[in-house]
N, CA, C and O of each residue as an XYZ file, in Angstrom:
324
protein
N       4.075    -45.933    -14.471
C       4.266    -44.443    -14.361
C       5.196    -43.891    -15.526
O       6.292    -44.396    -15.769
N       4.728    -42.931    -16.148
C       5.617    -42.381    -16.881
C       6.392    -41.151    -16.465
O       5.677    -40.203    -16.141
N       7.487    -40.988    -16.413
C       8.117    -39.700    -16.042
C       8.398    -38.710    -16.884
O       9.211    -38.976    -17.769
N       7.880    -37.481    -16.843
C       8.020    -36.505    -17.937
C       9.256    -35.937    -17.887
O       9.849    -35.760    -16.824
N       9.795    -35.567    -19.211
C      11.036    -34.982    -19.454
C      10.853    -33.531    -19.389
O       9.833    -32.952    -19.760
N      12.058    -32.886    -18.820
C      12.204    -31.183    -18.923
C      11.754    -30.895    -20.380
O      11.785    -31.719    -21.293
N      11.352    -29.672    -20.463
C      11.087    -29.130    -21.955
C      12.694    -28.812    -22.445
O      12.802    -28.691    -23.665
N      13.596    -28.703    -21.883
C      14.828    -28.422    -22.603
C      15.242    -29.587    -23.212
O      15.794    -29.494    -24.309
N      15.036    -30.943    -22.574
C      15.276    -32.028    -23.054
C      14.466    -32.236    -24.579
O      14.904    -32.580    -25.677
N      13.132    -31.876    -24.131
C      12.288    -32.330    -25.316
C      12.871    -31.442    -26.774
O      12.886    -31.867    -27.929
N      13.269    -30.259    -26.331
C      13.590    -29.322    -27.199
C      14.809    -29.781    -28.024
O      14.749    -30.000    -29.234
N      15.872    -29.902    -27.305
C      16.988    -30.398    -28.032
C      16.802    -31.727    -28.791
O      17.553    -31.882    -29.755
N      15.994    -32.635    -28.537
C      15.769    -33.847    -29.425
C      14.825    -33.405    -30.560
O      14.793    -34.065    -31.598
N      13.910    -32.107    -30.369
C      13.150    -31.587    -31.279
C      14.029    -30.982    -32.559
O      13.633    -31.064    -33.722
N      15.156    -30.425    -32.202
C      15.993    -29.966    -33.357
C      16.202    -30.783    -34.260
O      16.267    -30.358    -35.414
N      16.380    -32.316    -33.968
C      16.501    -33.363    -35.105
C      15.330    -33.312    -35.950
O      15.419    -33.341    -37.177
N      14.119    -33.228    -35.260
C      13.071    -33.563    -35.991
C      12.665    -32.502    -36.911
O      12.221    -32.774    -38.026
N      12.805    -31.241    -36.467
C      12.300    -30.006    -36.938
C      13.558    -28.879    -37.092
O      14.306    -28.703    -36.131
N      13.713    -28.270    -38.113
C      14.681    -27.449    -38.345
C      14.390    -25.821    -38.029
O      15.299    -24.991    -38.025
N      13.018    -25.504    -37.772
C      12.409    -24.226    -37.429
C      12.048    -24.397    -36.315
O      11.383    -25.353    -35.917
N      12.604    -23.126    -35.428
C      11.896    -22.930    -33.896
C      10.506    -22.990    -33.804
O       9.953    -23.504    -32.832
N       9.892    -22.495    -34.758
C       8.388    -22.386    -34.491
C       7.602    -23.631    -34.801
O       6.408    -23.630    -34.504
N       8.199    -24.816    -35.431
C       7.908    -26.115    -35.541
C       7.937    -26.507    -34.189
O       6.917    -26.837    -33.584
N       9.109    -26.485    -33.667
C       9.273    -27.068    -32.405
C       8.385    -26.557    -31.340
O       8.072    -27.241    -30.366
N       7.929    -25.178    -31.566
C       6.985    -24.733    -30.581
C       5.663    -25.310    -30.718
O       5.076    -25.720    -29.717
N       5.065    -25.388    -32.044
C       3.910    -26.150    -32.078
C       3.835    -27.442    -31.756
O       2.884    -27.896    -31.121
N       4.824    -28.145    -32.162
C       4.961    -29.798    -31.822
C       4.824    -29.982    -30.158
O       4.059    -30.790    -29.632
N       5.622    -29.169    -29.513
C       5.773    -29.360    -28.000
C       4.454    -28.526    -27.403
O       4.040    -28.904    -26.307
N       3.872    -27.579    -27.960
C       2.844    -26.916    -27.450
C       3.431    -25.771    -26.255
O       2.962    -25.582    -25.133
N       4.495    -25.158    -26.838
C       5.313    -24.329    -25.768
C       5.406    -23.007    -26.489
O       5.577    -22.991    -27.707
N       5.284    -21.738    -25.681
C       5.289    -20.714    -26.404
C       6.458    -20.332    -27.318
O       7.572    -20.707    -26.952
N       6.367    -19.717    -28.328
C       7.488    -19.618    -29.325
C       8.712    -18.736    -28.647
O       9.874    -18.853    -29.036
N       8.312    -17.838    -27.585
C       9.316    -16.871    -27.011
C      10.263    -17.897    -25.920
O      11.452    -17.621    -25.763
N       9.736    -18.914    -25.296
C      10.136    -19.882    -24.608
C      11.397    -20.844    -25.208
O      12.471    -21.116    -24.671
N      10.895    -21.228    -26.439
C      11.545    -22.154    -27.376
C      12.810    -21.186    -27.626
O      13.931    -21.610    -27.347
N      12.649    -19.952    -28.125
C      13.754    -19.276    -28.623
C      14.754    -18.945    -27.550
O      15.957    -18.940    -27.810
N      14.314    -18.680    -26.409
C      15.198    -18.465    -25.399
C      16.037    -19.786    -24.976
O      17.217    -19.726    -24.631
N      15.379    -20.839    -25.036
C      16.294    -22.122    -24.643
C      17.205    -22.288    -25.773
O      18.360    -22.651    -25.548
N      16.798    -22.056    -26.992
C      17.768    -22.206    -28.229
C      18.626    -21.405    -28.251
O      19.697    -21.782    -28.727
N      18.532    -20.167    -27.818
C      19.697    -19.182    -27.633
C      20.818    -19.672    -26.829
O      22.007    -19.595    -27.137
N      20.249    -20.254    -25.615
C      21.293    -20.921    -24.752
C      21.982    -22.121    -25.350
O      23.183    -22.380    -25.263
N      21.091    -22.782    -25.941
C      21.921    -24.055    -26.559
C      22.936    -23.617    -27.571
O      23.948    -24.285    -27.782
N      22.664    -22.470    -28.216
C      23.523    -22.082    -29.327
C      24.914    -21.670    -28.599
O      26.031    -21.967    -29.022
N      24.646    -20.962    -27.478
C      25.793    -20.468    -26.568
C      26.737    -21.518    -26.115
O      27.959    -21.386    -26.179
N      26.066    -22.668    -25.610
C      26.931    -23.849    -25.282
C      27.276    -24.556    -26.481
O      28.110    -25.454    -26.364
N      26.820    -24.334    -27.542
C      27.625    -25.051    -28.778
C      26.789    -26.358    -29.122
O      27.335    -27.337    -29.632
N      25.529    -26.324    -28.837
C      24.841    -27.578    -28.872
C      24.156    -27.581    -30.578
O      24.081    -28.511    -31.381
N      23.738    -26.182    -30.696
C      23.111    -26.071    -32.304
C      23.974    -24.959    -32.881
O      24.774    -24.227    -32.299
N      23.690    -24.996    -33.914
C      24.112    -23.914    -34.762
C      22.864    -23.496    -35.799
O      21.968    -24.229    -36.217
N      23.072    -22.231    -36.045
C      21.888    -21.466    -36.855
C      22.228    -21.055    -38.098
O      23.424    -20.794    -38.225
N      21.419    -20.892    -39.230
C      21.923    -20.379    -40.344
C      20.591    -19.582    -41.121
O      19.621    -20.154    -41.618
N      20.818    -18.232    -41.080
C      19.687    -17.408    -41.191
C      19.637    -17.377    -42.658
O      20.641    -17.141    -43.330
N      18.141    -17.682    -43.310
C      17.900    -17.653    -44.848
C      16.721    -16.955    -44.986
O      15.628    -17.458    -44.730
N      16.889    -15.724    -45.411
C      15.625    -14.690    -45.349
C      15.144    -14.444    -43.860
O      15.873    -14.019    -42.964
N      13.943    -14.743    -43.746
C      13.510    -14.298    -42.364
C      13.419    -15.615    -41.406
O      13.040    -15.512    -40.239
N      13.801    -16.872    -41.994
C      13.900    -18.176    -41.111
C      15.246    -18.274    -40.690
O      16.173    -17.829    -41.367
N      15.402    -18.876    -39.525
C      16.715    -19.323    -38.985
C      16.434    -20.809    -38.984
O      15.456    -21.308    -38.427
N      17.335    -21.464    -39.631
C      17.527    -22.967    -39.674
C      18.193    -23.357    -38.454
O      19.070    -22.673    -37.927
N      17.731    -24.566    -37.965
C      18.535    -24.911    -36.690
C      19.130    -26.398    -37.178
O      18.613    -27.210    -37.945
N      20.326    -26.459    -36.504
C      21.139    -27.950    -36.648
C      21.878    -28.103    -35.707
O      22.592    -27.205    -35.261
N      21.809    -29.500    -35.168
C      22.632    -29.913    -33.979
C      24.079    -30.115    -34.365
O      24.370    -30.658    -35.431
N      24.960    -29.699    -33.536
C      26.507    -29.644    -33.744
C      26.775    -31.197    -33.172
O      25.849    -31.801    -32.631
N      27.907    -31.717    -33.302
C      28.395    -32.946    -32.663
C      28.062    -33.158    -31.270
O      27.632    -34.219    -30.816
N      28.288    -32.062    -30.593
C      27.904    -32.084    -29.085
C      26.735    -32.160    -28.871
O      26.287    -32.947    -28.037
N      25.870    -31.226    -29.696
C      24.462    -31.198    -29.722
C      23.768    -32.630    -29.691
O      22.975    -33.031    -28.839
N      24.249    -33.325    -30.828
C      23.821    -34.761    -31.102
C      24.067    -35.515    -29.793
O      23.111    -36.104    -29.289
N      25.423    -35.555    -29.120
C      25.572    -36.256    -28.210
C      24.265    -36.119    -27.054
O      23.543    -36.965    -26.526
N      24.342    -34.771    -26.958
C      23.349    -34.415    -25.670
C      21.818    -34.994    -26.018
O      21.136    -35.552    -25.159
N      21.369    -34.785    -27.396
C      20.105    -35.431    -27.780
C      20.023    -36.788    -27.490
O      19.082    -37.294    -26.878
N      21.120    -37.469    -27.973
C      20.955    -39.259    -27.775
C      21.224    -39.565    -26.374
O      20.880    -40.689    -26.010
N      21.778    -38.781    -25.497
C      21.837    -39.118    -23.984
C      20.227    -38.754    -23.559
O      19.767    -39.613    -22.807
N      19.386    -37.779    -23.850
C      18.344    -37.603    -23.429
C      17.391    -38.702    -23.930
O      16.404    -38.976    -23.247
N      17.624    -39.327    -25.053
C      16.805    -40.371    -25.614
C      17.046    -41.676    -24.623
O      16.169    -42.351    -24.084
N      18.401    -41.830    -24.538
C      18.660    -43.165    -23.733
C      18.055    -42.973    -22.295
O      17.691    -43.935    -21.618
N      17.971    -41.680    -21.876
C      17.463    -41.439    -20.480
C      16.039    -41.592    -20.529
O      15.529    -42.175    -19.572
N      15.311    -41.194    -21.431
C      14.006    -41.226    -21.489
C      13.450    -42.788    -21.683
O      12.323    -43.133    -21.327
N      14.425    -43.673    -22.304
C      14.201    -45.240    -22.598
C      14.067    -45.755    -21.242
O      13.102    -46.392    -20.821
N      15.681    -45.251    -20.239
C      15.772    -46.001    -19.064
C      14.342    -45.552    -18.100
O      13.860    -46.443    -17.400
N      13.806    -44.417    -18.088
C      12.842    -43.844    -17.419
C      11.605    -44.562    -17.500
O      10.911    -44.902    -16.542
N      11.354    -44.790    -18.860
C       9.803    -45.278    -19.233
C       9.755    -46.935    -19.650
O       8.874    -47.439    -20.348
N      10.880    -47.636    -19.071
C      10.923    -48.958    -19.195
C       9.966    -49.654    -17.832
O       9.850    -50.874    -17.718
């Protein structure tokens, strides 16, 4: 049996793969507004940083965010073994 991960864990791991929130939204099939709300909380916690280039906000994990993402990946591995 596969245990599903909460969306916030999928989103933090998605920042490594995609650098734009709309791509994370499409990849995970979650509404854009929900992704943006969670990303705002991640930024407040210091897990991601954003850089605005024109109309696009580029996303990047901080050191702390990378630790959180790595921990989520490990947890996913343990749960699905």
